[in-house]
C-alpha positions as CSV (number, residue, x, y, z in Angstrom):
1,X,-18.7,1.9,9.9
2,X,-16.0,2.4,13.1
3,X,-15.0,5.4,14.9
4,X,-12.0,7.2,13.6
5,X,-8.8,5.6,15.3
6,X,-7.4,7.1,18.3
7,X,-4.2,8.0,16.6
8,X,-5.7,9.4,13.5
9,X,-2.8,12.1,13.1
10,X,-0.1,9.2,13.0
11,X,-2.5,7.1,10.7
12,X,-2.9,9.7,8.2
13,X,1.1,10.6,8.5
14,X,2.0,7.1,7.8
15,X,0.7,7.6,4.2
16,X,3.2,10.3,3.9
17,X,6.1,7.7,4.1
18,X,8.7,6.9,1.9
19,X,6.6,4.0,0.6
20,X,3.9,6.7,-0.9
21,X,3.8,6.0,-4.3
22,X,4.9,8.6,-6.8
23,X,3.4,9.2,-10.1
24,X,2.3,6.3,-12.1
25,X,3.5,7.8,-15.2
26,X,2.5,7.2,-18.7
27,X,2.9,3.2,-19.2
28,X,3.7,2.3,-15.8
29,X,2.7,-1.0,-14.2
30,X,0.9,-1.7,-10.7
31,X,0.2,-5.2,-8.9
32,X,-3.0,-6.1,-8.0
33,X,-4.4,-9.2,-6.6
34,X,-5.2,-10.6,-9.8
35,X,-2.5,-9.8,-11.7
36,X,-0.1,-7.1,-13.2
37,X,-2.1,-4.2,-15.2
38,X,-0.7,-1.4,-17.2
39,X,-1.6,2.0,-16.2
40,X,-1.8,4.5,-18.7
41,X,-2.4,8.1,-17.3
42,X,-2.6,9.9,-20.9
43,X,-6.2,9.4,-21.3
44,X,-8.5,12.4,-20.9
45,X,-12.3,10.7,-20.3
46,X,-12.8,14.1,-18.8
47,X,-11.7,17.8,-19.4
48,X,-8.9,18.0,-16.6
49,X,-9.6,21.4,-15.8
50,X,-13.1,21.6,-14.3
51,X,-15.4,24.1,-13.7
52,X,-16.3,25.3,-10.0
53,X,-19.3,25.7,-8.7
54,X,-18.7,27.6,-5.0
55,X,-21.5,25.3,-3.1
56,X,-19.8,24.4,0.3
57,X,-20.3,20.7,1.3
58,X,-19.5,18.9,4.5
59,X,-18.7,15.2,5.7
60,X,-20.1,14.2,9.2
61,X,-18.6,10.8,9.5
62,X,-14.7,10.4,8.6
63,X,-15.7,7.3,6.6
64,X,-18.7,8.2,4.6
65,X,-18.0,10.6,2.1
66,X,-21.4,10.5,-0.3
67,X,-23.4,13.6,0.1
68,X,-23.3,15.0,-3.4
69,X,-26.4,13.9,-5.5
70,X,-27.4,14.6,-9.2
71,X,-30.5,12.6,-9.2
72,X,-32.5,13.5,-12.2
73,X,-32.0,15.3,-15.9
74,X,-32.6,18.6,-14.5
75,X,-29.4,20.4,-14.0
76,X,-29.4,20.2,-10.2
77,X,-27.4,19.2,-7.2
78,X,-28.2,18.1,-3.9
79,X,-25.6,18.5,-1.2
80,X,-25.2,17.9,2.6
81,X,-23.5,21.1,4.7
82,X,-23.4,20.6,8.5
83,X,-26.9,20.2,9.3
84,X,-28.8,21.5,6.1
85,X,-29.6,19.9,2.6
86,X,-29.0,22.7,-0.3
87,X,-30.1,22.5,-3.9
88,X,-28.0,23.9,-6.3
89,X,-29.1,25.1,-9.8
90,X,-26.0,24.2,-12.0
91,X,-27.0,26.7,-14.9
92,X,-28.2,30.0,-12.9
93,X,-25.5,28.7,-10.1
94,X,-27.7,29.6,-7.5
95,X,-28.3,27.7,-4.0
96,X,-31.6,27.2,-2.2
97,X,-31.9,25.8,1.4
98,X,-34.2,22.4,1.0
99,X,-33.9,21.2,4.8
100,X,-31.9,23.7,7.5
101,X,-31.2,23.6,11.0
102,X,-32.0,19.8,11.4
103,X,-32.0,18.4,14.5
104,X,-28.8,16.3,13.6
105,X,-25.9,15.8,11.3
106,X,-27.1,14.1,8.0
107,X,-24.6,11.4,6.8
108,X,-26.8,10.3,4.1
109,X,-29.3,11.4,1.8
110,X,-31.7,10.3,-1.0
111,X,-33.8,12.3,-3.6
112,X,-36.5,11.0,-5.8
113,X,-39.5,11.8,-6.9
114,X,-41.3,14.0,-4.7
115,X,-39.6,12.8,-1.6
116,X,-36.0,13.8,0.1
117,X,-35.0,11.5,3.0
118,X,-31.5,12.0,5.0
119,X,-30.2,9.6,7.9
120,X,-28.1,10.3,10.9
121,X,-25.6,8.9,13.0
122,X,-28.3,7.8,15.7
123,X,-30.7,6.3,13.4
124,X,-32.4,9.5,12.6
125,X,-34.6,9.7,9.4
126,X,-35.9,12.8,8.5
127,X,-38.4,12.7,5.3
128,X,-39.7,15.7,3.5
129,X,-41.9,16.5,0.4
130,X,-39.6,18.8,-2.1
131,X,-42.8,20.5,-3.0
132,X,-43.1,22.0,0.8
133,X,-40.2,20.6,2.5
134,X,-40.3,23.3,5.6
135,X,-43.9,22.2,6.5
136,X,-44.0,18.7,6.2
137,X,-40.3,17.2,7.8
138,X,-41.0,14.4,9.8
139,X,-38.0,13.3,12.0
140,X,-38.2,9.5,13.4
141,X,-35.5,6.9,14.3
142,X,-34.9,3.4,12.4
143,X,-32.9,1.0,13.9
144,X,-30.3,1.2,16.6
145,X,-27.2,3.1,15.2
146,X,-25.8,5.2,12.3
147,X,-28.3,5.5,9.1
148,X,-25.0,4.9,6.7
149,X,-27.1,4.8,3.2
150,X,-30.3,6.2,1.9
151,X,-31.3,5.6,-1.4
152,X,-34.5,6.7,-3.7
153,X,-35.1,4.5,-6.5
154,X,-37.8,3.5,-8.8
155,X,-38.4,0.2,-10.5
156,X,-37.6,0.1,-14.5
157,X,-40.0,0.7,-16.9
158,X,-41.0,-1.8,-19.3
159,X,-40.0,0.4,-22.2
160,X,-36.5,1.1,-20.6
161,X,-35.5,-2.0,-19.2
162,X,-31.5,-0.9,-19.5
163,X,-31.8,2.6,-17.9
164,X,-30.8,3.0,-14.5
165,X,-33.0,5.5,-12.6
166,X,-30.7,7.5,-10.6
167,X,-33.3,8.7,-8.1
168,X,-31.1,7.6,-5.5
169,X,-28.6,8.9,-3.0
170,X,-26.2,7.2,-0.5
171,X,-25.8,7.7,3.3
172,X,-23.2,5.7,5.3
173,X,-23.2,6.1,9.3
174,X,-24.1,4.1,12.4
175,X,-27.5,4.5,12.2
176,X,-29.5,3.6,8.9
177,X,-26.5,2.9,6.5
178,X,-28.9,3.2,3.0
179,X,-31.9,4.3,2.0
180,X,-33.6,3.7,-1.6
181,X,-36.6,5.0,-2.6
182,X,-38.5,2.6,-5.3
183,X,-41.7,2.8,-7.1
184,X,-43.6,-0.5,-6.5
185,X,-47.3,-0.3,-8.5
186,X,-46.9,3.4,-8.2
187,X,-46.3,3.2,-4.4
188,X,-42.7,4.7,-3.4
189,X,-40.3,2.5,-1.2
190,X,-37.4,3.2,1.1
191,X,-34.7,1.1,1.3
192,X,-32.4,1.6,4.8
193,X,-29.4,0.2,5.7
194,X,-28.3,0.3,9.0
195,X,-25.2,-0.4,11.2
196,X,-27.4,-2.7,13.5
197,X,-27.0,-5.2,10.4
198,X,-29.6,-4.9,8.7
199,X,-31.3,-3.6,5.5
200,X,-35.0,-2.9,5.6
201,X,-37.7,-2.0,3.1
202,X,-40.1,0.8,4.4
203,X,-43.0,2.3,2.8
204,X,-43.1,6.0,2.1
205,X,-44.2,8.5,3.4
206,X,-45.7,6.2,6.4
207,X,-42.5,4.3,7.0
208,X,-44.1,1.0,7.8
209,X,-41.7,-1.8,7.5
210,X,-42.1,-4.2,4.8
211,X,-39.2,-6.3,4.6
212,X,-36.0,-7.0,7.0
213,X,-32.8,-8.6,5.9
214,X,-30.1,-9.5,8.5
215,X,-26.4,-9.7,7.9
216,X,-23.3,-10.8,10.3
217,X,-22.3,-7.2,10.2
218,X,-22.7,-3.4,9.9
219,X,-24.3,-2.5,6.6
220,X,-22.9,0.5,5.2
221,X,-23.9,0.4,1.6
222,X,-26.7,-1.2,-1.2
223,X,-27.0,-0.8,-4.7
224,X,-30.1,-1.7,-6.8
225,X,-29.3,-2.9,-10.5
226,X,-30.6,-0.6,-13.1
227,X,-33.2,-3.5,-14.5
228,X,-34.5,-3.7,-10.6
229,X,-33.4,-7.5,-10.4
230,X,-30.3,-7.4,-8.4
231,X,-29.2,-5.8,-5.2
232,X,-25.3,-5.8,-3.7
233,X,-24.8,-5.1,-0.3
234,X,-21.6,-4.1,1.8
235,X,-20.5,-3.7,5.4
236,X,-17.8,-3.6,8.1
237,X,-16.5,-6.8,6.6
238,X,-14.7,-8.0,3.5
239,X,-17.9,-9.6,2.2
240,X,-20.4,-8.9,-0.7
241,X,-23.7,-10.0,-0.6
242,X,-25.7,-10.4,-3.6
243,X,-29.3,-11.1,-4.0
244,X,-32.5,-11.4,-6.8
245,X,-34.9,-8.9,-6.2
246,X,-38.4,-9.7,-7.2
247,X,-40.7,-6.8,-5.8
248,X,-40.5,-6.3,-2.1
249,X,-38.7,-9.8,-1.7
250,X,-35.0,-10.7,-1.8
251,X,-33.1,-14.0,-2.2
252,X,-29.8,-14.1,-1.7
253,X,-28.0,-15.9,-4.3
254,X,-24.1,-15.5,-3.6
255,X,-21.6,-14.0,-0.7
256,X,-18.2,-12.7,-2.3
257,X,-15.2,-12.0,-1.2
258,X,-13.7,-8.2,-2.2
259,X,-10.3,-7.5,-0.6
260,X,-9.3,-8.0,2.9
261,X,-10.9,-5.1,4.5
262,X,-14.3,-3.7,4.7
263,X,-16.2,-1.8,2.1
264,X,-18.1,1.3,1.8
265,X,-19.7,1.8,-1.9
266,X,-20.9,-0.4,-4.4
267,X,-22.7,0.4,-8.0
268,X,-24.1,-1.8,-11.0
269,X,-23.4,-0.6,-14.6
270,X,-26.0,0.9,-17.0
271,X,-26.6,-2.4,-18.3
272,X,-26.6,-4.1,-15.0
273,X,-24.2,-6.7,-16.1
274,X,-21.2,-5.2,-13.9
275,X,-21.2,-4.6,-10.5
276,X,-17.9,-2.8,-8.3
277,X,-17.3,-2.5,-4.8
278,X,-14.8,-0.1,-3.2
279,X,-12.9,-1.0,0.3
280,X,-11.0,0.8,2.9
281,X,-7.9,-1.0,2.1
282,X,-7.8,0.8,-1.4
283,X,-9.1,-1.8,-3.5
284,X,-11.9,-1.5,-6.3
285,X,-13.0,-5.0,-7.0
286,X,-15.5,-5.5,-10.2
287,X,-17.5,-8.7,-11.1
288,X,-19.4,-9.7,-14.0
289,X,-23.1,-10.5,-12.7
290,X,-22.9,-13.6,-15.4
291,X,-20.0,-14.8,-14.2
292,X,-20.2,-13.7,-10.4
293,X,-18.3,-16.5,-8.6
294,X,-14.8,-15.0,-10.1
295,X,-13.6,-11.6,-9.7
296,X,-13.8,-9.7,-13.4
297,X,-10.5,-7.5,-12.4
298,X,-9.2,-5.5,-8.7
299,X,-8.0,-2.2,-9.0
300,X,-6.2,-0.1,-6.6
301,X,-6.3,3.1,-5.8
302,X,-3.4,5.3,-6.5
303,X,-2.3,6.6,-2.9
304,X,-2.7,3.0,-2.3
305,X,-3.3,1.6,1.4
306,X,-6.1,2.2,4.0
307,X,-5.2,5.7,5.3
308,X,-5.6,8.4,2.1
309,X,-5.8,5.7,-0.4
310,X,-9.1,4.0,0.8
311,X,-11.7,3.9,-1.3
312,X,-14.9,6.2,-0.3
313,X,-17.4,6.1,-3.3
314,X,-17.6,3.7,-7.0
315,X,-19.5,5.1,-9.5
316,X,-20.4,3.8,-13.1
317,X,-21.6,6.3,-15.4
318,X,-25.3,5.8,-15.5
319,X,-26.5,6.3,-19.1
320,X,-24.7,6.6,-23.0
321,X,-22.2,4.8,-24.2
322,X,-19.4,6.2,-22.2
323,X,-18.6,3.1,-19.8
324,X,-16.7,4.6,-17.6
325,X,-16.0,3.7,-13.9
326,X,-15.0,6.9,-11.5
327,X,-13.9,6.4,-7.9
328,X,-12.4,8.8,-5.3
329,X,-9.9,8.3,-2.5
330,X,-10.3,9.5,1.0
331,X,-8.3,12.6,0.0
332,X,-7.4,14.7,-3.4
333,X,-7.7,11.8,-5.9
334,X,-10.2,10.8,-8.6
335,X,-9.7,7.6,-10.6
336,X,-11.7,7.0,-13.9
337,X,-11.1,4.0,-15.8
338,X,-12.4,2.7,-19.1
339,X,-14.6,-0.4,-18.2
340,X,-14.1,-1.5,-21.8
341,X,-10.8,-2.9,-21.3
342,X,-10.2,-1.7,-17.5
343,X,-6.1,-0.9,-18.9
344,X,-6.8,2.7,-19.4
345,X,-7.1,5.1,-16.4
346,X,-7.3,8.8,-15.7
347,X,-6.0,10.0,-12.3
348,X,-7.6,13.7,-11.2
349,X,-6.0,16.0,-8.4
350,X,-8.4,18.1,-6.9
351,X,-7.7,21.4,-5.4
352,X,-9.7,23.6,-3.1
353,X,-9.5,27.0,-4.4
354,X,-9.4,28.6,-7.8
355,X,-5.6,30.2,-7.0
356,X,-4.7,26.5,-6.0
357,X,-3.5,24.0,-8.9
358,X,-6.1,22.4,-10.3
359,X,-5.6,18.4,-11.6
360,X,-2.0,18.1,-12.8
361,X,-1.0,17.6,-16.3
362,X,-2.6,13.9,-17.1
363,X,0.7,11.8,-17.0
364,X,2.1,13.3,-13.9
365,X,-0.1,13.6,-10.9
366,X,1.7,14.9,-7.9
367,X,1.8,14.1,-4.1
368,X,3.7,17.2,-3.4
369,X,0.3,19.5,-3.4
370,X,-1.6,19.7,-0.1
371,X,-4.8,17.3,0.9
372,X,-8.2,18.5,-0.1
373,X,-10.9,16.3,1.6
374,X,-13.6,14.4,-1.3
375,X,-17.1,14.7,0.1
376,X,-19.1,13.0,-2.6
377,X,-18.9,12.0,-6.3
378,X,-21.6,11.6,-8.6
379,X,-22.3,11.3,-12.9
380,X,-24.8,13.8,-14.6
381,X,-27.6,11.8,-15.1
382,X,-26.9,11.5,-18.9
383,X,-23.3,11.2,-18.3
384,X,-22.4,14.4,-19.6
385,X,-20.2,15.5,-16.5
386,X,-18.7,13.9,-13.4
387,X,-19.2,15.8,-10.0
388,X,-16.5,16.0,-7.4
389,X,-17.8,17.4,-3.4
390,X,-14.8,19.3,-1.6
391,X,-15.9,21.3,1.4
392,X,-15.5,24.3,-0.1
393,X,-17.0,24.2,-3.7
394,X,-18.1,21.3,-6.1
395,X,-15.9,20.6,-9.3
396,X,-17.8,19.6,-12.5
397,X,-15.4,17.8,-15.0
398,X,-16.7,17.8,-18.4
399,X,-16.9,14.2,-20.0
400,X,-15.6,14.0,-23.6
401,X,-18.6,12.0,-24.9
402,X,-17.4,12.5,-28.4
403,X,-14.3,10.6,-27.7
404,X,-16.3,7.9,-25.7
405,X,-18.4,7.1,-28.8
406,X,-15.9,6.7,-31.2
407,X,-13.7,3.8,-31.7
408,X,-10.8,3.1,-34.0
409,X,-12.5,3.0,-37.3
410,X,-13.8,6.7,-36.1
411,X,-17.3,5.4,-36.1
412,X,-19.9,7.0,-34.4
413,X,-22.2,5.0,-32.3
């Protein structure tokens, strides 16, 4: 995690140069580092007109954009707004403040079981119980820098070996970069990624240190596979670290290369067979865990490059036979890719208010509209919707699960 460049205004304006891409159109081609792929943008994996929830969110670090969570099957969203954490009831369209007026601006968040954890830019960790957050909030410091990501997760049950337990959330900042809560013999665990080059496994609620892993770079994000056997770690270099996971122990099995720049997000597919990494230079790299020595595919963001086109968030659909990969850009655009072939893509252009245009027609997203900062990206627990966080609202795009369950023979699976 790095500070924003001093010439940030010029940095943004450079994306508006004549080299900025035009609409890919229907059947356009683009060049990736692994070859030329046809981008067909006439697919509608999600309905292009979203439902808007008037829940405000904010990003407290320019590169950390994962502040919207949908951790359980309940119709609830958790989000960060300034120094607060809110819970939003999707059905009732009502917001409840869970943590208010924290003494720091959180940049990462995790929700799991009865716990909520948020991380700050000076290594702060706030731990509270959802059943009584106001009276049980404890703020401590972990590590020496930004808490870039925190996540609460659980070990998979024997009866559901391929389901991902989405009691997790991401934090990215100069202190703790990742937190993840896991159940190990009914004892919750917290995974903490920090800008001090470490990933720490800690107990909850006592925050006792159980395991510490050291890396050659600041750590921005970590993801544990749904089957609980693998971990992927990324940071302020183009390296990707892959681990075997056994209980509270981790064994590094590979160091891979994503693109040519730092990475800020990673995720595993529902089957635990694929994992993807999103990078600052506008590339999303995908591997198959069974042959991870070679990249499966490398995708490029619509806006390209490391300013507006930087990939901030990458998420696989977590359940059902939906087989989608979504990734958000620094501003305005969300890409949704069919992971059955990686050649079919839907590009959404988000807008900030009801009066302004929402997504353009699927075959012609445009660069002519104003930019809108994307604060988070998350599939619903059952993959029925894709939520996109903006500064003034959260957009809910309905996933067309019927068509995703249909094949050319019209069979329904």
